[in-house]
BATIRO-793198 format. One record per residue (C-alpha): x, y, z. Coordinates in nm, 2 decimals. Layout:
N
[site [X,Y,Z]];
...
END
This chain:
347
[site [-13.20,-4.48,7.30]];
[site [-13.47,-4.67,7.03]];
[site [-13.79,-4.64,7.11]];
[site [-14.14,-4.42,7.04]];
[site [-14.10,-4.21,7.34]];
[site [-14.38,-3.95,7.42]];
[site [-14.30,-3.84,7.75]];
[site [-13.98,-3.77,7.91]];
[site [-13.98,-3.71,8.29]];
[site [-13.67,-3.61,8.52]];
[site [-13.60,-3.53,8.85]];
[site [-13.44,-3.69,9.16]];
[site [-13.50,-4.09,9.13]];
[site [-13.51,-4.28,9.51]];
[site [-13.52,-4.62,9.57]];
[site [-13.83,-4.68,9.79]];
[site [-13.76,-4.96,10.03]];
[site [-14.11,-5.01,10.20]];
[site [-14.17,-5.25,10.50]];
[site [-14.42,-5.31,10.74]];
[site [-14.16,-5.20,11.07]];
[site [-14.20,-5.23,11.43]];
[site [-14.21,-4.96,11.71]];
[site [-13.90,-5.10,11.82]];
[site [-13.69,-4.97,11.52]];
[site [-13.87,-4.65,11.49]];
[site [-13.74,-4.61,11.84]];
[site [-13.41,-4.72,11.75]];
[site [-13.37,-4.42,11.48]];
[site [-13.58,-4.15,11.67]];
[site [-13.83,-4.18,11.40]];
[site [-14.22,-4.07,11.43]];
[site [-14.50,-4.30,11.31]];
[site [-14.62,-4.07,11.04]];
[site [-14.35,-3.82,10.94]];
[site [-14.13,-3.74,10.65]];
[site [-13.74,-3.64,10.69]];
[site [-13.43,-3.62,10.51]];
[site [-13.17,-3.86,10.65]];
[site [-12.85,-3.77,10.84]];
[site [-12.58,-3.96,10.97]];
[site [-12.78,-4.12,11.24]];
[site [-12.99,-4.32,10.98]];
[site [-12.68,-4.43,10.81]];
[site [-12.75,-4.80,10.90]];
[site [-13.12,-4.79,10.85]];
[site [-13.14,-4.88,10.48]];
[site [-12.95,-5.24,10.52]];
[site [-13.10,-5.30,10.83]];
[site [-13.45,-5.26,10.75]];
[site [-13.33,-5.50,10.42]];
[site [-13.19,-5.76,10.68]];
[site [-13.47,-5.77,10.91]];
[site [-13.80,-5.72,10.71]];
[site [-13.96,-5.83,10.39]];
[site [-13.89,-5.54,10.17]];
[site [-14.07,-5.43,9.85]];
[site [-13.87,-5.18,9.62]];
[site [-14.05,-4.91,9.45]];
[site [-13.88,-4.70,9.17]];
[site [-13.98,-4.36,9.35]];
[site [-13.89,-3.98,9.37]];
[site [-14.21,-3.79,9.27]];
[site [-14.15,-3.76,8.92]];
[site [-14.03,-4.12,8.86]];
[site [-14.38,-4.20,9.07]];
[site [-14.55,-3.99,8.78]];
[site [-14.39,-4.17,8.50]];
[site [-14.49,-4.50,8.58]];
[site [-14.84,-4.38,8.63]];
[site [-14.84,-4.19,8.30]];
[site [-14.70,-4.51,8.11]];
[site [-14.99,-4.74,8.29]];
[site [-15.22,-4.55,8.01]];
[site [-14.96,-4.53,7.72]];
[site [-14.86,-4.79,7.46]];
[site [-14.52,-4.95,7.57]];
[site [-14.18,-4.78,7.54]];
[site [-14.35,-4.43,7.58]];
[site [-14.22,-4.33,7.85]];
[site [-13.84,-4.25,7.97]];
[site [-13.68,-4.12,8.32]];
[site [-13.37,-3.98,8.35]];
[site [-13.19,-3.90,8.67]];
[site [-12.87,-3.97,8.87]];
[site [-12.79,-4.31,9.06]];
[site [-12.50,-4.48,9.15]];
[site [-12.36,-4.82,9.04]];
[site [-12.50,-5.02,9.35]];
[site [-12.72,-5.27,9.43]];
[site [-13.00,-5.00,9.50]];
[site [-12.96,-4.89,9.14]];
[site [-13.02,-5.24,9.02]];
[site [-13.33,-5.26,9.24]];
[site [-13.47,-4.94,9.11]];
[site [-13.42,-5.01,8.73]];
[site [-13.57,-5.38,8.78]];
[site [-13.89,-5.20,8.96]];
[site [-13.90,-4.93,8.68]];
[site [-13.88,-5.19,8.41]];
[site [-14.14,-5.41,8.58]];
[site [-14.39,-5.07,8.53]];
[site [-14.29,-5.06,8.17]];
[site [-14.06,-4.72,8.28]];
[site [-13.72,-4.73,8.08]];
[site [-13.47,-4.55,8.22]];
[site [-13.14,-4.34,8.16]];
[site [-13.00,-4.29,8.48]];
[site [-12.67,-4.14,8.48]];
[site [-12.41,-4.30,8.72]];
[site [-12.21,-4.11,8.97]];
[site [-11.95,-4.25,9.20]];
[site [-11.97,-3.97,9.42]];
[site [-12.26,-4.08,9.62]];
[site [-12.47,-4.40,9.67]];
[site [-12.82,-4.45,9.54]];
[site [-13.08,-4.21,9.69]];
[site [-13.30,-4.44,9.90]];
[site [-13.63,-4.37,10.08]];
[site [-13.71,-4.59,10.38]];
[site [-14.08,-4.66,10.40]];
[site [-14.13,-4.78,10.75]];
[site [-14.53,-4.87,10.78]];
[site [-14.69,-4.92,11.10]];
[site [-15.07,-4.98,11.11]];
[site [-15.20,-4.67,10.89]];
[site [-14.90,-4.47,10.96]];
[site [-14.58,-4.45,10.74]];
[site [-14.25,-4.29,10.82]];
[site [-14.03,-4.17,10.54]];
[site [-13.69,-4.13,10.58]];
[site [-13.50,-4.01,10.27]];
[site [-13.15,-3.99,10.15]];
[site [-13.12,-3.80,9.82]];
[site [-12.76,-3.88,9.78]];
[site [-12.68,-3.95,9.42]];
[site [-12.99,-3.78,9.33]];
[site [-12.82,-3.47,9.40]];
[site [-12.51,-3.52,9.17]];
[site [-12.70,-3.50,8.81]];
[site [-12.51,-3.27,8.59]];
[site [-12.64,-3.09,8.25]];
[site [-12.32,-3.23,8.09]];
[site [-12.48,-3.58,8.11]];
[site [-12.80,-3.43,7.97]];
[site [-12.59,-3.24,7.71]];
[site [-12.44,-3.57,7.54]];
[site [-12.56,-3.61,7.20]];
[site [-12.71,-3.99,7.27]];
[site [-12.91,-3.81,7.61]];
[site [-13.00,-3.49,7.43]];
[site [-13.16,-3.66,7.12]];
[site [-13.39,-3.80,7.38]];
[site [-13.51,-3.47,7.48]];
[site [-13.54,-3.38,7.09]];
[site [-13.73,-3.67,7.01]];
[site [-13.95,-3.63,7.30]];
[site [-14.31,-3.42,7.26]];
[site [-14.40,-3.38,7.63]];
[site [-14.23,-3.33,7.93]];
[site [-14.29,-3.37,8.28]];
[site [-14.04,-3.24,8.58]];
[site [-14.07,-3.21,8.97]];
[site [-13.94,-2.90,9.12]];
[site [-13.72,-3.10,9.37]];
[site [-13.47,-3.12,9.06]];
[site [-13.47,-2.71,9.14]];
[site [-13.27,-2.74,9.46]];
[site [-12.96,-2.87,9.31]];
[site [-12.74,-2.67,9.03]];
[site [-12.74,-2.98,8.81]];
[site [-13.12,-3.02,8.81]];
[site [-13.19,-2.65,8.79]];
[site [-12.96,-2.60,8.47]];
[site [-13.12,-2.94,8.31]];
[site [-13.51,-2.80,8.37]];
[site [-13.41,-2.47,8.25]];
[site [-13.25,-2.64,7.92]];
[site [-13.55,-2.86,7.85]];
[site [-13.80,-2.60,7.94]];
[site [-13.62,-2.35,7.69]];
[site [-13.65,-2.64,7.44]];
[site [-14.00,-2.70,7.48]];
[site [-14.11,-2.34,7.46]];
[site [-13.90,-2.26,7.17]];
[site [-14.03,-2.61,6.97]];
[site [-14.41,-2.56,7.10]];
[site [-14.37,-2.90,7.28]];
[site [-14.60,-2.95,7.64]];
[site [-14.37,-2.90,7.97]];
[site [-14.52,-3.01,8.28]];
[site [-14.39,-2.90,8.60]];
[site [-14.51,-2.97,8.98]];
[site [-14.46,-2.72,9.25]];
[site [-14.39,-3.04,9.43]];
[site [-14.37,-2.93,9.80]];
[site [-14.40,-2.57,10.00]];
[site [-14.06,-2.54,10.06]];
[site [-13.97,-2.46,9.70]];
[site [-14.18,-2.16,9.69]];
[site [-14.02,-2.04,10.00]];
[site [-13.66,-2.09,9.96]];
[site [-13.64,-2.14,9.57]];
[site [-13.88,-1.88,9.43]];
[site [-13.64,-1.74,9.16]];
[site [-13.54,-2.08,9.03]];
[site [-13.93,-2.20,9.02]];
[site [-14.03,-1.89,8.84]];
[site [-13.79,-1.95,8.56]];
[site [-13.91,-2.26,8.50]];
[site [-14.25,-2.19,8.54]];
[site [-14.23,-1.95,8.28]];
[site [-14.21,-2.22,8.02]];
[site [-14.45,-2.44,8.19]];
[site [-14.76,-2.53,7.96]];
[site [-14.90,-2.75,8.24]];
[site [-14.83,-2.67,8.61]];
[site [-14.93,-2.88,8.90]];
[site [-14.95,-2.87,9.27]];
[site [-15.18,-2.94,9.58]];
[site [-15.36,-2.67,9.77]];
[site [-15.07,-2.66,10.05]];
[site [-14.81,-2.59,9.78]];
[site [-15.06,-2.30,9.61]];
[site [-15.12,-2.14,9.92]];
[site [-14.73,-2.12,9.99]];
[site [-14.65,-1.99,9.67]];
[site [-14.94,-1.73,9.72]];
[site [-14.81,-1.60,10.02]];
[site [-14.46,-1.58,9.88]];
[site [-14.53,-1.38,9.58]];
[site [-14.74,-1.16,9.84]];
[site [-15.08,-1.22,9.66]];
[site [-15.28,-1.20,9.97]];
[site [-15.54,-1.48,9.90]];
[site [-15.54,-1.84,10.02]];
[site [-15.86,-1.93,9.77]];
[site [-15.73,-2.20,9.58]];
[site [-15.91,-2.08,9.27]];
[site [-15.81,-1.73,9.26]];
[site [-15.43,-1.88,9.29]];
[site [-15.49,-2.12,9.02]];
[site [-15.63,-1.83,8.81]];
[site [-15.31,-1.61,8.92]];
[site [-15.07,-1.90,8.83]];
[site [-15.19,-1.95,8.47]];
[site [-15.13,-1.57,8.41]];
[site [-14.78,-1.55,8.51]];
[site [-14.55,-1.47,8.24]];
[site [-14.50,-1.74,7.96]];
[site [-14.25,-1.81,7.74]];
[site [-14.48,-1.85,7.43]];
[site [-14.80,-1.75,7.31]];
[site [-14.98,-2.07,7.42]];
[site [-15.20,-2.04,7.76]];
[site [-15.08,-2.22,8.07]];
[site [-15.31,-2.46,8.25]];
[site [-15.28,-2.50,8.60]];
[site [-15.40,-2.80,8.81]];
[site [-15.44,-2.81,9.16]];
[site [-15.56,-3.10,9.36]];
[site [-15.70,-3.10,9.72]];
[site [-15.69,-3.48,9.82]];
[site [-16.06,-3.60,9.82]];
[site [-16.20,-3.27,9.76]];
[site [-16.23,-3.12,9.41]];
[site [-15.98,-3.06,9.18]];
[site [-15.91,-2.69,9.05]];
[site [-15.82,-2.66,8.70]];
[site [-15.75,-2.28,8.55]];
[site [-15.70,-2.15,8.19]];
[site [-15.62,-1.80,8.15]];
[site [-15.94,-1.61,8.33]];
[site [-16.13,-1.94,8.30]];
[site [-16.15,-2.16,8.64]];
[site [-16.34,-2.51,8.65]];
[site [-16.37,-2.75,8.92]];
[site [-16.38,-3.15,8.90]];
[site [-16.54,-3.36,9.17]];
[site [-16.32,-3.64,9.30]];
[site [-16.46,-4.00,9.25]];
[site [-16.49,-4.11,9.61]];
[site [-16.32,-4.46,9.70]];
[site [-16.49,-4.63,9.95]];
[site [-16.32,-4.62,10.28]];
[site [-16.27,-4.99,10.33]];
[site [-16.07,-4.99,9.99]];
[site [-15.86,-4.72,10.05]];
[site [-15.49,-4.91,10.16]];
[site [-15.25,-4.58,10.16]];
[site [-15.26,-4.22,10.01]];
[site [-14.88,-4.19,9.99]];
[site [-14.81,-4.07,9.62]];
[site [-15.18,-4.05,9.54]];
[site [-15.08,-3.72,9.40]];
[site [-14.79,-3.82,9.19]];
[site [-15.06,-4.07,9.07]];
[site [-15.28,-3.80,8.98]];
[site [-15.03,-3.64,8.77]];
[site [-14.89,-3.95,8.62]];
[site [-15.29,-4.04,8.49]];
[site [-15.33,-3.68,8.37]];
[site [-14.99,-3.69,8.17]];
[site [-15.07,-4.03,8.04]];
[site [-15.40,-3.90,7.83]];
[site [-15.22,-3.58,7.77]];
[site [-14.91,-3.74,7.62]];
[site [-15.16,-3.94,7.40]];
[site [-15.27,-3.59,7.22]];
[site [-15.61,-3.62,7.43]];
[site [-15.50,-3.22,7.54]];
[site [-15.84,-3.18,7.70]];
[site [-15.84,-3.09,8.07]];
[site [-16.15,-3.25,8.21]];
[site [-16.10,-3.59,8.02]];
[site [-15.71,-3.56,8.17]];
[site [-15.84,-3.47,8.50]];
[site [-16.06,-3.76,8.49]];
[site [-15.78,-4.00,8.40]];
[site [-15.57,-3.86,8.69]];
[site [-15.84,-3.91,8.93]];
[site [-15.85,-4.27,8.80]];
[site [-15.49,-4.33,8.85]];
[site [-15.50,-4.20,9.18]];
[site [-15.78,-4.42,9.27]];
[site [-15.56,-4.71,9.16]];
[site [-15.28,-4.59,9.34]];
[site [-15.48,-4.54,9.74]];
[site [-15.57,-4.92,9.69]];
[site [-15.22,-5.04,9.68]];
[site [-14.94,-5.02,9.92]];
[site [-14.72,-4.72,9.84]];
[site [-14.76,-4.50,9.51]];
[site [-14.75,-4.87,9.32]];
[site [-15.00,-4.99,9.07]];
[site [-15.17,-5.31,8.98]];
[site [-14.89,-5.54,8.82]];
[site [-14.94,-5.66,8.45]];
[site [-15.19,-5.94,8.44]];
[site [-15.40,-5.83,8.76]];
[site [-15.52,-5.48,8.59]];
[site [-15.85,-5.42,8.49]];
[site [-15.94,-5.25,8.17]];
[site [-15.89,-4.89,8.13]];
[site [-16.20,-4.71,8.08]];
[site [-16.26,-4.44,7.82]];
[site [-16.21,-4.10,7.94]];
END
């Protein structure tokens, strides 16, 4: 794959299928108006039904793919590539097109074992019901990543970003471990997101193995506090937790930067013993359309500036706040289309 790639992102790709839904379809599939669940057999027909009955918008989703699209917003063309697993079906084609529209290059493993992962996003008013079917996303294999043409992408990248959802299946965990160890050995920057409270609760051993090689560690206040509980630290103070996360064992001699977002409240950054806080630039209530994906967008802004060699935490946090502010003015984890974009400020 040609291209001057700076940033490689990997995790579980999901095609977000967004629509303005009705109470009727929520009731039909026993869905709550404002909730997020994993699909079961009873939701199997949902995805095709909403495509058939509603005007849908396709978004190349999954947390790390959202972040990669946000990072590419700030980067020169062809700077970001995303790797994950999909099937050879209509939803994979839609996801590839949606990613390309945001300037993101994709290098998907193709599996025949399951359909492409999807997430139904059923919007009713200010509520959204998320129904995720991981499917092919959980079929990623280290063997695919280790193919010379794919591993060359790993070797050529200078910055990496992984979501911890990848650690819940063996192929994703093995791949995250391989790339994080490569990054530590070559003194490249490896970014990791805590992703969800349940990762710390049920996959802490795997999470800690990757944190060891993480130069940048992201999370929100709930994820940070859940990690603190799982680690037995006895504190729910986000600043103290950020400091402790920064001081966890490290695979090389470089310090770890920990970034904890708290929605509209201040963002906390810890490097070693030093902790800083950065107020969030508020978006007017009338301009807020949808906060879904704002955390992914923040990480995109942070990584997008960092991957330009601007490894300055305050400036990268400002970029993160900026991209998140763009995201929440849109429906879903999306950004203004090319031609509709404002001039990017200097951070």
